[in-house]
C-alpha positions in Angstrom: 41.1 20.0 47.6 42.1 19.4 44.0 39.6 17.9 41.5 40.1 14.2 41.0 39.2 14.2 37.3 37.3 11.7 35.2 37.5 8.0 36.0 36.4 6.3 32.8 38.6 3.2 32.3 36.6 1.9 29.3 33.9 3.0 26.9 30.6 1.0 26.7 30.2 -1.1 23.6 26.8 0.6 23.0 28.7 3.8 22.1 28.8 2.5 18.5 25.0 2.8 18.3 25.2 6.6 18.6 25.6 7.1 14.8 24.4 10.8 15.0 27.0 11.7 17.6 29.3 14.5 16.2 31.7 15.2 19.1 33.2 13.2 22.0 35.4 14.7 24.7 37.2 12.1 26.8 40.0 14.2 28.2 41.6 13.3 31.5 40.3 9.8 31.9 42.0 6.5 32.5 41.3 5.0 29.1 44.0 2.6 27.7 42.3 1.8 24.4 39.4 2.9 22.2 36.8 0.5 20.9 36.8 -0.4 17.3 33.1 0.3 17.4 33.9 4.0 17.2 34.4 3.5 13.4 30.6 3.0 13.2 30.1 6.7 14.3 29.8 8.0 10.8 28.7 11.4 12.0 31.7 11.9 14.3 33.7 15.0 13.5 35.7 15.6 16.6 37.2 13.1 19.1 39.3 14.5 21.9 41.2 11.9 24.1 44.1 13.8 25.5 45.5 13.0 28.9 44.6 9.3 29.1 46.8 6.2 29.5 47.3 5.3 25.8 50.6 3.9 24.7 51.7 3.7 21.0 54.6 1.6 19.9 58.0 1.5 21.6 58.1 5.2 22.4 54.9 5.3 24.4 53.0 8.6 24.6 49.6 10.0 25.4 48.6 11.6 22.1 48.0 10.4 18.6 46.3 12.1 15.6 44.2 9.8 13.5 43.1 10.9 10.0 39.9 9.6 8.4 42.0 7.5 5.9 44.1 5.8 8.5 43.1 2.2 9.2 
């Protein structure tokens, strides 16, 4: 039997309260968007969201790199 993987479809709004959080690994879930509240995580240094259901622009895709200066 193969592992089913993670099943997160959304992040809780309360995640924005974890201001000391430094790393989040959300690989292989079913997320379609990230909360804007993540910008409140001022201690965050690493965010891994590969293999989710994100779509960007007309080309689609599952991966995007976001720099600290991007708004």
